[in-house]
N, C-alpha and C positions, 0 to 999 in steps of 0.2 A: 498527656503530659509525659515528658521523659523522666527518668528515674531521678535525675539531679536538677530538675527544673526549680528555678528560684534560688539556687545557690550562687552567690556572687563571689567571683574569683579574681584577684589581681595577681598577674604573672609578670614578674620582672624579667625583662628580655634577656635571654641567654642563648646558648647553642645546644642542639641535640637533646639531652635528657629533659630539662625543664620544659621546653616547648612540647615535647611528646606528652609529658604529664598534664600540661594545660589542655592539649588537644583531646586527650582521653576524657577529661572532665567536660569539655565543651560538647564533644560528640554525644554524650549521654545527658545533655541538657543544661549544664551550668552556663551562666553568663560570664564569660571569661574576657577580661580586659588585659591586653598585652601592654605593659608599660614599657615603651621604647625610649631610647635616647633620642634627643632631637635629630631629625633626619640629616643625613649627609648624602653625598652623591652615591648612587648605586641602589640595588635592590633591597627589600627587607632583609634583616640579618639571618632569618630562619624560614624554612619552607613548611613548617608544621603549624601554620596559622589558621587552619580550618575552623570556621565557626567563631573566631575570636574578633574582637574590635581592638583598634590600636589608639593608644594615648601617648603622645610624645612629650616627655617630661624630663627635665634636667635635674637629677637628684643631687647633683654636686652643689647646686645653688641652695642656700637656706630656704628660699621660698618654695623650691621644688620639693625638698625633703618634707617641709611643713604641709605641702599640698598632698603628698602620699600619706602622711599621718592622718590627715583628714579623711582621705579615701578609705583607709583602713578602718575607721570607725564604722563605716557602713558595710564593710565586706565581711564574708564568711571565711575566706581562705586567702592567705598571701603565699605565693611560691617565690622563693628567692634562691639564685644559683651562685652566689658569690662565696668566696673563701671566708673562712671564719675571721670576724673582726670588721669586715667592710661595712655592714649594716650598723654596727655599733658606732663606727666613726662618723656615719651620717646622722646619728641620733634616732636611728630607726630600728634598733634592736628589739628583741621579743619583750623585754621587761617594759620598754616604753609602750609598745603598740598593745600588749595584752593588758596593761593597766588601763588604757584608754578604751579597749574593746575586750573585755574578759571572755568573750565567746569566740574570739578569732582563732582560726587554725593557722598556725605559723610554720609553714613547711620549708625546711632548709635542706636544699638538694646540692650536695658537694661530692667530690671524689673521695676525700679521706675523712670526712665527718667534722664535727665541731670540736672534738677533743683529740689529744694524742700528738705525737711528735710531728706528723705531716699536715696537721689541720690548716696550716697557713702555706702549704707547699703546692706548687703548680703540678698538674698531672693530666693524663689522658687515659682513655679506655685501656690501652695496653698496659699502663702502669697499674691501674686498679686491678686488672686481671692478674698481673704478676704478684701483687701483694696479697691477693685473695687466696693464692694457691691453685687457682683454676687453670692458669696458663701452663703450669707444669705438666697438665694432663693433655694438652692439645698439640697435635702434631703427629707425623708419621715416623716410622722406624728409622733410626740413624740420621734423623734431621733435627734441627733446632725446634723448640716449642714454637708454635705457629699461632699467631694472633689473628683471628678472623676479623671480618668487618666489625665495626664497633657496635654491634648489636648487644652483646652480652653484658658488659658493665654499664656503658652509657644508658642504653635504652631498657633492657630487661632489669638489670640490678639498680638502675637509677630511676628513669622515668616511670616505669611500670610499678616498681615497689613504692615510689613516693605517692603515686596516685592511689595505690591500695592503702597506704598509711593515712591519706586524707580522708577516704571514704570511711575507714575504720574510725577515725577521730571524730568525723561528722555523726556517725551512728552513736558514738559514746556521748556526744554533746547533746544529742536528742533526749538523753536521760538525765545528764547532770547539768546541762545549760552552760558548761564551761569549755572554753577552747583549750588547746595545749600546743607545745612545740614538737615538731617532727624533725628528728635529726636522720635524714636519709643519705647515708654514705654509700657510694657505689661500691667501695671495697667490701663493705658488709653485706650490701644488697646482693652482689654476685656470689659471695661466699655462701649466703643463705640459699641462693638458687642451686648451689652445688651440694646441698645436704645429702643427696643420694650418693654422691662420690664418698663422702665421709661414712655414711651408714652402711655402704655396701663393701667396704674395704675388706672385711673378713669373709666375704662370699667367694673370693677368688676371682672376681670380675677384673681386678686391677692388680693382679699378683705379678704380671710380666712387665718388662720395660714399656715405655710409651710406644704406641704404634704397634704393639703385639698382642693386644687384648681383644675381647669380644666386640667391643663397641667403639674402638678407637682406630679403626682401619686395619686391625691385624687379621680379622676373620674374612675369608673369602665370600661369605654369605652376608656380610655387612659392609658393603663396599660400593664404589661408583665405577662403572666401566664405560669405556669409550666405544661408540658405535662407528660403523663404516662411513657415515656422513659427518663424523667429527662432533657428533653430539654425544649424550650420556644417558645411561640407565642407572638408577639407584636401586640396589638390592638390600632388603633388610629381613631376610628370612631366617630368624633366629630359631624358632621352634621347629622340631623335626618334620611335622607335617607341612609346614611352609617350605622348608628346605627341599623336601621331595618334589614339590611343585616346581621349584627352580631347576632341578636336575632334569625333570621331565621336559620342561620348556626348552632347555638347552640341548636336548637330544642325547643326554648322557644316560648311562646305566649305572644306578647306584651300587649294584653288586660288584662293579669293577673299580669302584672308588674307595678311598680310605674313609674311615669314620668321620662324620661331620665335625666332631670336637677333638679330632687328632691335631693338636696345634702344631706339631712338627711338620705336618703335611700341608698346612695352610699356605705357605709361600708357593708350593707346587700347584695347589688348587687354584690359587688366584691367577696364576699364569694360564691355566686351562680355561677358566672362565673368561679371562680377558681375550684370549684368542678367539673364543667362540662369539663373544659379543661384537668383536670387530668385524665379523663377517656379514652382519646385517645392518640396516638403517635403524635409527630410532623408531621410525613409524612401523617398521616390520616387527621389531621386538615388542612395541606397544600393542600390536595386534595379537601377538602370541600370548602375552601375559594379561591382557585386559580381561577382566571378568574372573580371574583366578585368585587364589589365596597364596600366590607365590611371593607377595609383598615386594613386587618389582614395578617401578613406576618410572616414567620419563623424567628427566631433569629439565624442567621447563625454564625458558628464559623469561625475563620480565615482559618481553613482547608477546610471548605466547600464553602466559598463564591465565589471562582474562578470557582467552578463547577456549580454554579447556572445558569440555563438556560438564564435568562435575562442578567446576567453579561457576560456570554459567547457570547451572540449575540451582546452585545455592545463592546466586547473586552476590558472590564473594567480592566483587570489584565494583566501584562506582565511578562515575565521570562527573566532573564539575562543569560549570557553564563555560569554561575555557577549553573544554575538551580533554582535560588532564585526567588520567586514570589513576586510582589509588585503591588500597584495600578498604573494604567496609569495616566499621568498628566491630569489635568482638569483645565479649561473647554476645550471642543473640538472646535477648530477654523476651519472654512470651507475652508479657502485658505491656512493658514500658520499653520497647527496644530503642536503641539509639536511631536518631533520624539526623545524620550528619549534614551539615550545610553544603549546598551545591555551589555556593559562591566562591569566587577566587579569594586568596588570602588577602588580608588587609594590607594597605600601604602604611608605612610609618606615619603616625600622626593623623590618619584618615578620620578618626572619630573623636578627636580630642575634645571639641567644644560639646559635642553630644553627651560624652561620658561625664564631663565636669558638671554639666547642667543636671544630669541624673543624680549625681552624688551631692547636689545641693549648693554648688558654686553659682554665683550670680553672673550675669553677663559683664557687669562692671569688673568683678574679680577676674574673670577670664581675660578681658581686655587688658587689664593690668599685667597679668602674668605673661601675656603675649608680647606686650610692648617691652617687658623686661627680659625677654628671650628665654623664659623659663619653660614655656610650652611652645609647641609649634603645630601648625596645621598643614595638612597635605591632601588636598582634594584631587582625586583622579580627573584627568582630562577625559572629555567625552570622545568616543571614537567616531570619527566622521567618515 
């Protein structure tokens, strides 16, 4: 049995962070039902449906909202990704659902949270990063702050933090028997992730302008360099003993170079490093630094990463029955590791009838909901 076996989760369909949260729970054994809007033309709304089943239910209709209330009476967790007030308008707020199921974990995953000036305001990862203070630290010297791919606020500060909150709440419920509301804000989540930035401000790590510090592309020994074949090598040699390994691998003499921490010499040193890295291919540099403590590694593309020897030895990537490759769930547990589903993601409404029957609906009730267009079925066609 996996760690979350037996936990019943209802995930209201959304984009990015909420689906990741649900997928994490499913990967570790929870029975996750994605509650989708009745299907329209096109593919499912999200690509993080691994291990989930799909129920197509129109929550805007009173019968649909009533059906979800009934489902929640038999669930352990509800994940909802809407702005503050949406669920209350549907009669599905936490006051209602927790009254009917006092053990329910009601997880509210939003950008700005359930309170405050922006609680009902639209936003995206870049906005949450901006308001958290983190964005001001991202970017190179003399350039605007740079928002990376939406991994920080959406996924790390949102989906992962919410999943952690759910597991914490489930653990507490095992002692108290009571559920609770989780207010997972991506602004607060990504700010919490940046605790090191706050705690290290007096250490001198961030005393210089953006892009001129130790870990933000200012240092020549914590940088990415282009190789002769247009690929890249990542250098992260902070400690002196690791830095000396880099100098050796590059064929330089440390006695002829300025001190490692001479910040005024960093721009000149970066140019020297860049010119040397540009003389060999990524494979050649990989061969030079492989097996050393120089903290120099190739920047692998998504096409190459699963073929890397270390990643293969760790079985870090898996393939589903459609041949699609994706990362294996982490972290690795010794007794109850995640056993992710190898099946394709569910189609919208693929398991509607199956789920409703499981939660106690009769075939007559299901037929009525279908005739009233409150639910929808979507059976996949057989491949001939």
